[in-house]
KETI-58311 format. One line per 4 residues: number of its first residue (from 1); their letters; for each residue z, y, x of N, C-alpha, C. Coordinates in Angstrom, 3 decimals. Example, Ala and Ser with C-alpha at 12.3 -4.5 7.8 and 13.67 -1.06 7.14 Angstrom:
1	AS	7.800:-5.690:13.190:7.800:-4.500:12.300:7.800:-3.300:13.200  7.080:-2.250:12.850:7.140:-1.060:13.670:7.870:0.030:12.900
REM end
This chain:
1	XXXX	6.066:-145.688:19.860:5.924:-145.250:18.480:7.269:-144.906:17.860  8.306:-145.660:18.237:9.635:-145.361:17.705:10.111:-143.988:18.122  9.875:-143.640:19.389:10.293:-142.339:19.903:9.473:-141.221:19.252  8.160:-141.435:19.107:7.321:-140.425:18.466:7.731:-140.240:17.003
5	XXXX	8.109:-141.339:16.352:8.600:-141.254:14.972:9.841:-140.379:14.898  10.777:-140.572:15.836:11.991:-139.752:15.850:11.661:-138.276:16.086  10.650:-138.017:16.905:10.217:-136.640:17.133:9.709:-136.018:15.832  8.932:-136.777:15.084:8.411:-136.273:13.809:9.527:-136.067:12.786
9	XXXX	10.558:-136.903:12.847:11.709:-136.734:11.959:12.379:-135.387:12.235  12.518:-135.033:13.527:13.102:-133.734:13.891:12.158:-132.593:13.537  10.861:-132.853:13.603:9.880:-131.804:13.310:9.778:-131.516:11.819  10.135:-132.478:10.979:9.938:-132.340:9.530:10.635:-131.118:8.943
13	XXXX	11.955:-130.916:9.168:12.572:-129.704:8.617:12.027:-128.431:9.258  11.607:-128.523:10.530:11.056:-127.336:11.196:9.734:-126.911:10.568  8.947:-127.884:10.109:7.680:-127.538:9.450:7.960:-126.700:8.207  8.881:-127.173:7.367:9.157:-126.467:6.116:9.837:-125.124:6.360
17	XXXX	10.740:-125.069:7.337:11.408:-123.796:7.630:10.455:-122.831:8.325  9.600:-123.362:9.208:8.587:-122.510:9.843:7.657:-121.904:8.812  7.280:-122.685:7.794:6.440:-122.169:6.710:7.195:-121.121:5.901  8.477:-121.382:5.650:9.296:-120.433:4.896:9.338:-119.079:5.600
21	XXXX	9.565:-119.112:6.905:9.628:-117.873:7.682:8.258:-117.204:7.766  7.213:-117.998:7.953:5.860:-117.441:8.067:5.469:-116.664:6.820  5.774:-117.225:5.651:5.427:-116.553:4.397:6.137:-115.210:4.290  7.430:-115.199:4.570:8.191:-113.947:4.479:7.741:-112.942:5.539
25	XXXX	7.526:-113.429:6.758:7.154:-112.521:7.842:5.786:-111.879:7.610  4.889:-112.590:6.918:3.581:-112.026:6.599:3.720:-110.738:5.794  4.786:-110.651:5.022:5.023:-109.484:4.187:5.999:-108.520:4.853  6.272:-108.777:6.136:7.223:-107.967:6.897:8.626:-108.020:6.291
29	XXXX	8.948:-109.173:5.710:10.300:-109.447:5.238:10.952:-110.353:6.268  11.978:-109.872:6.926:12.552:-110.609:8.050:13.680:-111.509:7.553  13.268:-112.661:7.059:14.211:-113.648:6.532:14.858:-114.405:7.689  16.089:-114.032:8.023:16.836:-114.706:9.093:17.834:-115.686:8.476
33	XXXX	17.664:-115.956:7.186:18.644:-116.762:6.472:18.204:-118.170:6.151  17.174:-118.682:6.843:16.710:-120.032:6.530:17.785:-121.080:6.785  18.676:-120.827:7.730:19.753:-121.787:7.999:20.645:-121.943:6.767  21.047:-120.813:6.187:21.872:-120.871:4.984:21.127:-121.456:3.803
37	XXXX	19.841:-121.116:3.671:19.027:-121.661:2.586:18.857:-123.170:2.744  18.757:-123.629:3.986:18.710:-125.066:4.293:19.988:-125.750:3.798  21.151:-125.160:4.120:22.425:-125.755:3.727:22.613:-125.732:2.213  22.211:-124.627:1.557:22.358:-124.562:0.103:21.411:-125.544:-0.585
41	XXXX	20.224:-125.731:-0.014:19.314:-126.730:-0.556:19.924:-128.117:-0.467  20.550:-128.417:0.665:21.215:-129.712:0.833:22.360:-129.864:-0.164  23.114:-128.788:-0.368:24.243:-128.836:-1.301:23.764:-129.086:-2.728  22.769:-128.332:-3.172:22.287:-128.483:-4.544:21.672:-129.867:-4.758
45	XXXX	20.949:-130.367:-3.757:20.381:-131.711:-3.876:21.491:-132.754:-3.970  22.586:-132.523:-3.261:23.709:-133.466:-3.296:24.370:-133.512:-4.667  24.301:-132.406:-5.409:24.912:-132.386:-6.737:24.331:-133.466:-7.635  23.060:-133.772:-7.430:22.398:-134.786:-8.255:23.119:-136.129:-8.116
49	XXXX	23.607:-136.402:-6.912:24.240:-137.689:-6.636:25.751:-137.623:-6.816  26.384:-136.538:-6.376:27.837:-136.494:-6.303:28.496:-136.061:-7.599  27.794:-135.318:-8.468:28.433:-134.899:-9.725:28.608:-136.055:-10.711  27.614:-136.889:-11.041:26.181:-136.770:-10.766:25.480:-136.036:-11.909
53	XXXX	24.313:-135.430:-11.579:23.547:-134.715:-12.580:22.626:-135.636:-13.365  22.285:-136.773:-12.776:21.514:-137.799:-13.504:22.281:-139.111:-13.388  22.124:-139.999:-14.349:22.852:-141.282:-14.293:22.553:-142.029:-12.994  23.571:-142.581:-12.346:23.376:-143.285:-11.070:22.398:-144.455:-11.143
57	XXXX	22.244:-145.037:-12.319:21.340:-146.176:-12.447:19.919:-145.758:-12.827  19.630:-144.464:-12.719:18.280:-143.976:-13.009:17.297:-144.505:-11.981  16.007:-144.577:-12.318:15.001:-145.012:-11.338:14.978:-144.093:-10.119  14.619:-144.659:-8.986:14.593:-143.918:-7.731:13.734:-142.658:-7.833
61	XXXX	12.579:-142.748:-8.498:11.679:-141.612:-8.598:12.326:-140.460:-9.366  13.153:-140.795:-10.369:13.838:-139.766:-11.151:14.886:-139.057:-10.296  15.680:-139.832:-9.566:16.740:-139.257:-8.728:16.137:-138.391:-7.631  15.104:-138.883:-6.950:14.503:-138.120:-5.859:13.821:-136.856:-6.372
65	XXXX	13.161:-136.940:-7.519:12.526:-135.750:-8.096:13.573:-134.702:-8.440  14.682:-135.141:-9.022:15.763:-134.210:-9.347:16.334:-133.576:-8.079  16.463:-134.361:-7.013:16.989:-133.822:-5.754:16.032:-132.808:-5.143  14.731:-133.076:-5.214:13.742:-132.125:-4.711:13.845:-130.807:-5.468
69	XXXX	13.880:-130.884:-6.794:13.941:-129.670:-7.613:15.234:-128.898:-7.363  16.348:-129.611:-7.308:17.631:-128.934:-7.081:17.706:-128.339:-5.678  17.160:-129.043:-4.692:17.143:-128.491:-3.338:16.366:-127.191:-3.270  15.214:-127.160:-3.928:14.405:-125.940:-3.935:15.085:-124.817:-4.726
73	XXXX	15.759:-125.175:-5.811:16.487:-124.170:-6.590:17.611:-123.556:-5.761  18.352:-124.410:-5.039:19.437:-123.902:-4.199:18.941:-122.941:-3.136  17.860:-123.315:-2.444:17.303:-122.424:-1.430:16.757:-121.150:-2.035  16.100:-121.270:-3.206:15.533:-120.089:-3.871:16.632:-119.119:-4.290
77	XXXX	17.749:-119.659:-4.758:18.886:-118.809:-5.127:19.376:-118.021:-3.926  19.460:-118.684:-2.779:19.949:-118.032:-1.566:18.901:-117.047:-1.008  17.655:-117.177:-1.431:16.643:-116.185:-1.089:16.602:-115.045:-2.089  16.967:-115.350:-3.343:16.949:-114.332:-4.399:17.946:-113.210:-4.119
81	XXXX	19.131:-113.569:-3.618:20.191:-112.571:-3.413:19.736:-111.466:-2.449  19.302:-111.786:-1.223:18.815:-110.707:-0.352:17.526:-110.085:-0.872  16.734:-110.870:-1.620:15.485:-110.337:-2.160:15.721:-109.217:-3.145  16.637:-109.429:-4.077:16.883:-108.398:-5.078:17.630:-107.206:-4.482
85	XXXX	18.479:-107.468:-3.494:19.152:-106.349:-2.819:18.142:-105.476:-2.071  17.147:-106.119:-1.471:16.086:-105.381:-0.781:15.205:-104.638:-1.778  14.822:-105.313:-2.859:13.882:-104.725:-3.816:14.489:-103.571:-4.601  15.744:-103.727:-5.007:16.358:-102.726:-5.885:17.128:-101.643:-5.137
89	XXXX	17.727:-101.999:-4.000:18.600:-101.049:-3.314:18.210:-100.806:-1.865  17.080:-101.420:-1.440:16.582:-101.266:-0.064:17.631:-101.643:0.987  18.419:-102.680:0.679:19.405:-103.187:1.641:18.661:-103.997:2.699  18.990:-103.779:3.952:18.303:-104.447:5.060:18.458:-105.967:4.947
93	XXXX	17.313:-106.667:4.811:17.354:-108.121:4.585:17.785:-108.888:5.824  17.642:-108.310:7.007:18.113:-108.998:8.214:19.625:-109.196:8.138  20.325:-108.141:7.727:21.784:-108.207:7.651:22.228:-109.173:6.551  21.648:-109.040:5.358:22.111:-109.870:4.246:21.796:-111.346:4.460
97	XXXX	20.593:-111.657:4.941:20.260:-113.072:5.148:21.108:-113.678:6.254  21.354:-112.907:7.301:22.162:-113.417:8.407:23.593:-113.681:7.950  24.160:-112.763:7.172:25.540:-112.942:6.701:25.651:-114.104:5.708  24.620:-114.274:4.882:24.665:-115.355:3.896:24.600:-116.728:4.551
101	XXXX	24.104:-116.811:5.785:24.147:-118.086:6.520:25.581:-118.596:6.623  26.501:-117.700:6.968:27.898:-118.098:7.140:28.517:-118.489:5.807  28.171:-117.749:4.756:28.699:-118.067:3.430:28.282:-119.483:3.018  26.999:-119.805:3.239:26.480:-121.114:2.844:27.175:-122.242:3.598
105	XXXX	27.341:-122.069:4.900:27.970:-123.112:5.718:29.420:-123.326:5.297  30.149:-122.226:5.087:31.551:-122.359:4.690:31.686:-122.878:3.267  30.737:-122.547:2.402:30.744:-123.093:1.042:30.599:-124.614:1.090  29.654:-125.088:1.885:29.494:-126.541:2.033:30.765:-127.180:2.574
109	XXXX	31.336:-126.550:3.602:32.530:-127.116:4.230:33.708:-127.200:3.256  33.794:-126.226:2.344:34.880:-126.243:1.351:34.865:-127.553:0.571  33.680:-128.015:0.185:33.561:-129.245:-0.593:33.614:-130.482:0.302  32.994:-130.403:1.474:32.953:-131.557:2.374:34.353:-131.892:2.902
113	XXXX	35.161:-130.856:3.200:36.500:-131.074:3.740:37.507:-131.367:2.630  37.121:-131.053:1.380:38.057:-131.189:0.276:37.699:-132.303:-0.674  37.255:-131.917:-1.867:37.067:-132.861:-2.968:36.104:-133.990:-2.633  35.053:-133.697:-1.852:34.019:-134.702:-1.589:34.224:-135.449:-0.278
117	XXXX	35.322:-135.188:0.411:35.529:-135.822:1.708:35.636:-137.333:1.581  35.002:-138.032:2.503:35.075:-139.485:2.545:36.221:-139.901:3.453  37.358:-140.239:2.848:38.551:-140.695:3.584:39.025:-139.670:4.606  38.893:-138.368:4.275:39.386:-137.314:5.156:38.415:-136.879:6.234
121	XXXX	37.250:-137.512:6.331:36.265:-137.119:7.332:35.426:-135.950:6.813  34.735:-135.273:7.748:33.938:-134.102:7.394:32.564:-134.517:6.868  32.569:-135.351:5.855:31.316:-135.810:5.269:31.631:-136.435:3.911  30.607:-136.496:3.066:30.775:-137.128:1.763:30.515:-138.625:1.900
125	XXXX	30.857:-139.395:0.872:30.477:-140.817:0.902:28.963:-140.975:1.011  28.531:-142.104:1.523:27.105:-142.393:1.657:26.455:-142.447:0.275  25.267:-141.828:0.175:24.515:-141.884:-1.082:24.056:-143.317:-1.351  23.874:-143.638:-2.631:23.245:-144.902:-2.984:21.795:-144.899:-2.497
129	XXXX	21.260:-146.065:-2.229:19.908:-146.151:-1.672:18.837:-145.596:-2.612  19.157:-145.485:-3.885:18.205:-144.889:-4.829:18.004:-143.402:-4.560  18.900:-142.791:-3.745:18.788:-141.376:-3.397:18.243:-141.185:-1.983  17.761:-142.250:-1.360:17.196:-142.163:-0.013:15.683:-141.991:-0.108
133	XXXX	15.139:-141.055:0.652:13.684:-140.958:0.759:13.152:-142.205:1.469  12.038:-142.747:1.018:11.484:-143.947:1.667:11.151:-143.697:3.141  11.470:-144.674:3.981:11.104:-144.647:5.397:10.032:-145.698:5.656  9.279:-145.516:6.723:8.285:-146.527:7.087:8.965:-147.855:7.427
137	XXXX	10.180:-147.767:7.990:10.891:-148.994:8.356:11.238:-149.837:7.131  11.237:-149.210:5.932:11.525:-149.968:4.718:10.454:-151.023:4.437  9.290:-150.824:5.056:8.166:-151.739:4.791:7.914:-152.677:5.980  8.945:-152.844:6.818:8.797:-153.683:8.012:8.566:-155.153:7.657
141	XXXX	9.054:-155.584:6.507:8.833:-156.989:6.112:7.351:-157.255:5.861  6.681:-156.252:5.312:5.244:-156.408:5.052:4.415:-156.151:6.313  4.851:-155.157:7.114:4.129:-154.802:8.342:5.148:-154.768:9.476  5.148:-155.795:10.311:6.163:-155.934:11.361:6.185:-154.744:12.305
145	XXXX	5.039:-154.127:12.547:4.953:-153.013:13.497:5.763:-151.805:13.045  6.126:-151.726:11.777:6.882:-150.578:11.263:8.384:-150.722:11.489  8.814:-151.824:12.045:10.234:-152.044:12.294:10.803:-150.945:13.196  11.877:-150.302:12.736:12.525:-149.252:13.521:11.858:-147.893:13.443
149	XXXX	10.765:-147.769:12.685:10.074:-146.477:12.561:10.773:-145.667:11.474  11.460:-144.602:11.867:12.363:-143.878:10.960:11.673:-142.756:10.190  10.393:-142.535:10.407:9.691:-141.459:9.716:9.793:-141.650:8.207  10.137:-140.569:7.494:10.369:-140.670:6.054:9.406:-139.775:5.276
153	XXXX	9.502:-139.856:3.964:8.571:-139.171:3.072:8.638:-137.650:3.209  9.719:-137.131:3.756:9.860:-135.687:3.896:8.732:-135.048:4.675  8.136:-135.779:5.621:7.041:-135.202:6.408:5.844:-134.899:5.495  5.668:-135.694:4.448:4.588:-135.422:3.496:4.860:-134.124:2.744
157	XXXX	6.143:-133.878:2.405:6.492:-132.606:1.770:6.036:-131.438:2.646  6.301:-131.556:3.952:5.933:-130.483:4.876:4.429:-130.276:4.960  3.675:-131.376:5.037:2.213:-131.274:5.141:1.606:-130.680:3.866  2.110:-131.111:2.712:1.613:-130.554:1.446:1.965:-129.070:1.351
161	XXXX	3.196:-128.727:1.746:3.612:-127.321:1.711:2.735:-126.462:2.621  2.348:-127.001:3.784:1.495:-126.246:4.708:0.154:-125.924:4.052  -0.422:-126.910:3.367:-1.697:-126.672:2.689:-1.541:-125.637:1.571  -0.456:-125.761:0.801:-0.235:-124.825:-0.311:-0.065:-123.400:0.204
165	XXXX	0.741:-123.227:1.248:0.955:-121.881:1.797:-0.335:-121.332:2.380  -1.123:-122.190:3.059:-2.420:-121.740:3.584:-3.315:-121.261:2.447  -3.364:-122.034:1.357:-4.215:-121.661:0.221:-3.769:-120.345:-0.391  -2.453:-120.183:-0.533:-1.932:-118.930:-1.097:-2.330:-117.743:-0.224
169	XXXX	-2.143:-117.894:1.094:-2.363:-116.759:1.993:-3.842:-116.454:2.216  -4.681:-117.480:2.219:-6.080:-117.277:2.603:-7.072:-117.346:1.448  -6.677:-117.919:0.330:-7.640:-118.127:-0.755:-7.235:-117.510:-2.090  -6.039:-116.965:-2.185:-5.591:-116.436:-3.470:-5.445:-114.917:-3.425
173	XXXX	-5.557:-114.320:-4.577:-5.374:-112.870:-4.696:-3.955:-112.469:-4.329  -2.990:-113.329:-4.750:-1.605:-113.000:-4.445:-1.364:-112.967:-2.932  -1.992:-113.885:-2.201:-1.858:-113.874:-0.748:-2.382:-112.585:-0.145  -3.488:-112.084:-0.696:-4.021:-110.803:-0.227:-3.025:-109.678:-0.504
177	XXXX	-2.399:-109.719:-1.672:-1.404:-108.701:-2.016:-0.220:-108.752:-1.051  0.216:-109.976:-0.720:1.339:-110.125:0.213:1.014:-109.472:1.554  -0.185:-109.762:2.083:-0.576:-109.199:3.374:-0.754:-107.683:3.292  -1.277:-107.201:2.164:-1.458:-105.760:2.004:-0.117:-105.036:1.970
181	XXXX	0.832:-105.602:1.234:2.162:-104.982:1.174:2.806:-104.966:2.553  2.641:-106.052:3.309:3.206:-106.096:4.650:2.560:-105.115:5.603  1.229:-104.969:5.500:0.508:-104.097:6.427:0.614:-102.615:6.063  0.586:-102.318:4.762:0.569:-100.915:4.346:1.209:-100.782:2.963
185	XXXX	2.535:-100.669:2.916:3.222:-100.578:1.617:2.771:-99.375:0.781  2.471:-98.265:1.438:2.051:-97.072:0.687:0.722:-97.315:-0.024  -0.216:-97.935:0.684:-1.509:-98.242:0.063:-1.328:-99.253:-1.071  -0.439:-100.224:-0.872:-0.188:-101.218:-1.911:0.407:-100.575:-3.156
189	XXXX	1.329:-99.638:-2.947:1.933:-98.943:-4.089:0.897:-98.081:-4.799  0.031:-97.435:-4.025:-1.033:-96.612:-4.605:-2.007:-97.463:-5.413  -2.211:-98.717:-4.972:-3.117:-99.625:-5.674:-2.484:-100.222:-6.926  -1.217:-99.911:-7.155:-0.552:-100.365:-8.369:0.155:-101.696:-8.251
193	XXXX	0.358:-102.194:-7.043:1.046:-103.473:-6.867:2.543:-103.304:-7.103  3.146:-104.306:-7.709:4.584:-104.294:-7.964:5.295:-104.827:-6.718  5.691:-103.933:-5.855:6.264:-104.342:-4.570:7.614:-105.022:-4.761  8.446:-104.492:-5.645:9.776:-105.077:-5.852:9.677:-106.527:-6.320
197	XXXX	8.792:-106.772:-7.283:8.633:-108.134:-7.791:8.146:-109.075:-6.699  7.218:-108.606:-5.882:6.686:-109.445:-4.806:7.728:-109.735:-3.736  8.586:-108.774:-3.456:9.664:-109.002:-2.491:10.564:-110.131:-2.972  10.950:-110.067:-4.243:11.844:-111.087:-4.790:11.167:-112.453:-4.805
201	XXXX	9.910:-112.513:-5.248:9.190:-113.785:-5.318:9.018:-114.417:-3.939  8.619:-113.615:-2.968:8.395:-114.143:-1.621:9.696:-114.656:-1.018  10.782:-113.915:-1.202:12.060:-114.366:-0.662:12.531:-115.645:-1.358  12.260:-115.768:-2.645:12.674:-116.978:-3.359:11.845:-118.190:-2.927
205	XXXX	10.542:-118.010:-2.766:9.700:-119.129:-2.327:10.041:-119.514:-0.893  10.288:-118.505:-0.059:10.715:-118.775:1.317:12.005:-119.587:1.319  12.967:-119.168:0.495:14.227:-119.898:0.405:14.050:-121.305:-0.140  13.133:-121.441:-1.119:12.890:-122.760:-1.713:12.351:-123.739:-0.677
209	XXXX	11.478:-123.286:0.203:10.943:-124.153:1.252:12.040:-124.594:2.211  12.919:-123.650:2.585:14.035:-124.009:3.469:14.994:-124.955:2.756  15.202:-124.736:1.444:16.058:-125.633:0.671:15.479:-127.032:0.576  14.154:-127.116:0.462:13.488:-128.425:0.443:13.714:-129.155:1.768
213	XXXX	13.722:-128.413:2.857:14.006:-129.019:4.164:15.413:-129.610:4.185  16.375:-128.894:3.587:17.744:-129.406:3.518:17.831:-130.673:2.701  17.103:-130.704:1.584:17.084:-131.915:0.756:16.511:-133.092:1.536  15.394:-132.859:2.244:14.748:-133.932:2.994:15.659:-134.472:4.096
217	XXXX	16.456:-133.599:4.684:17.330:-134.030:5.782:18.448:-134.931:5.280  19.074:-134.574:4.161:20.189:-135.403:3.688:19.698:-136.677:3.013  18.514:-136.622:2.408:18.002:-137.800:1.706:17.224:-138.730:2.621  16.571:-138.163:3.642:15.731:-138.974:4.500:16.363:-139.374:5.816
221	XXXX	17.430:-138.666:6.243:17.982:-138.905:7.582:19.450:-139.344:7.520  20.341:-138.449:7.056:21.783:-138.738:7.148:22.336:-139.443:5.908  21.635:-139.324:4.766:22.008:-140.017:3.527:23.387:-139.631:3.010  23.805:-138.437:3.316:25.052:-137.896:2.801:25.080:-136.399:3.126
225	XXXX	25.970:-135.657:2.504:26.181:-134.261:2.887:27.283:-134.231:3.920  27.029:-133.599:5.058:28.042:-133.544:6.097:28.026:-132.184:6.777  29.034:-131.971:7.621:29.247:-130.637:8.188:28.072:-130.188:9.042  27.625:-130.991:9.956:26.581:-130.575:10.903:25.293:-131.347:10.619
229	XXXX	24.567:-130.893:9.612:23.287:-131.537:9.301:22.137:-130.789:9.964  22.446:-129.658:10.599:21.393:-128.866:11.245:21.802:-128.494:12.660  20.967:-128.837:13.652:21.210:-128.368:15.022:20.580:-126.996:15.249  20.625:-126.143:14.211:20.028:-124.817:14.300:18.592:-124.774:13.823
233	XXXX	18.233:-125.666:12.884:16.863:-125.693:12.374:16.428:-124.327:11.836  17.344:-123.651:11.133:16.989:-122.378:10.508:16.593:-121.320:11.506  17.240:-121.318:12.665:16.922:-120.315:13.684:15.732:-120.761:14.533  15.630:-122.057:14.799:14.476:-122.569:15.533:13.198:-122.349:14.735
237	XXXX	13.296:-122.458:13.408:12.136:-122.237:12.557:11.566:-120.843:12.688  12.417:-119.866:12.996:11.943:-118.494:13.217:11.031:-118.452:14.443  11.454:-119.134:15.505:10.643:-119.179:16.729:9.343:-119.926:16.462  9.426:-121.013:15.692:8.231:-121.784:15.343:7.216:-120.890:14.635
241	XXXX	7.690:-120.103:13.670:6.790:-119.237:12.899:6.104:-118.218:13.801  6.850:-117.620:14.712:6.272:-116.605:15.606:5.264:-117.217:16.570  5.616:-118.369:17.157:4.692:-119.001:18.103:3.415:-119.457:17.405  3.540:-119.820:16.127:2.373:-120.250:15.352:1.585:-119.059:14.814
245	XXXX	2.078:-117.851:15.062:1.440:-116.623:14.553:1.269:-116.676:13.037  2.255:-117.291:12.382:2.334:-117.379:10.926:1.193:-118.187:10.323  0.507:-118.983:11.131:-0.565:-119.855:10.642:0.066:-121.172:10.182  -0.073:-121.527:8.893:0.609:-122.726:8.378:0.268:-124.007:9.131
249	XXXX	-0.984:-124.180:9.527:-1.352:-125.413:10.218:-0.862:-125.405:11.669  -0.823:-124.234:12.280:-0.258:-124.135:13.635:1.244:-124.401:13.604  1.899:-124.079:12.485:3.327:-124.363:12.340:3.599:-125.855:12.525  2.708:-126.703:12.019:2.888:-128.153:12.153:2.897:-128.557:13.623
253	XXXX	1.932:-128.043:14.386:1.812:-128.400:15.808:3.025:-127.913:16.591  3.414:-126.655:16.370:4.560:-126.090:17.099:5.847:-126.814:16.709  5.958:-127.200:15.457:7.157:-127.928:15.009:7.296:-129.269:15.722  6.177:-129.946:15.931:6.223:-131.226:16.663:6.675:-130.991:18.111
257	XXXX	6.208:-129.912:18.716:6.658:-129.565:20.068:8.172:-129.361:20.092  8.670:-128.587:19.141:10.118:-128.328:19.124:10.902:-129.555:18.689  10.289:-130.398:17.861:10.941:-131.657:17.520:11.162:-132.507:18.768  10.196:-132.490:19.674:10.335:-133.221:20.935:11.433:-132.599:21.802
261	XX	11.495:-131.266:21.830:12.523:-130.596:22.635:13.926:-130.905:22.107  14.057:-130.904:20.768:15.365:-131.217:20.173:15.766:-132.658:20.486
REM end
């Protein structure tokens, strides 16, 4: 169970990034920037603790909620930039998202190696426990079998996100519009759909999901912002999305497979 728990911990960011890529790919938007959106989400979530944006003695639920929101905002911002360039100037999103990955990583490193460095190391000081996502091992005193089980609340974020994305794509009018724009932009434009607005929205939501993955990783796993918080989750998530054929629930299964491989 301990080993399977660790596999699910690795699968957790892949679920959210796989969903992020699946949503964008459904609209034929090739978001290759989930890695950068992951890092920016982690950075923005860290601001809550390191600035701090909320008082350090705030209740745990307040701090974690603020970190979730800031993580999603950071990822959405990093999705907005290529989104608006694509919508307004038809700039190729593959190039912009790929290049922004490097910007995000170096931006994080600027702070990690400098002002926020913990005694000169490539990481920030450890977050207070009020900024840690709950783990199953936290309840080992009540249930002995949970001892050493590292699975954290972030996996619930991924499962809820999978249901939400499925509902959007299969049960909502907006999901139909997304698929129509991806399949036939000319027909969508003739039908009066605002393609530019949808491009920006989809890229921002895609980025927000990847940013949420970054928040979950620093709050649920490493408990600090550090240089290498991703073993390539952003790029692996692209493969997850394709193998799952952009099906949100299949993304969960494929993510667990890749979590085991990692």
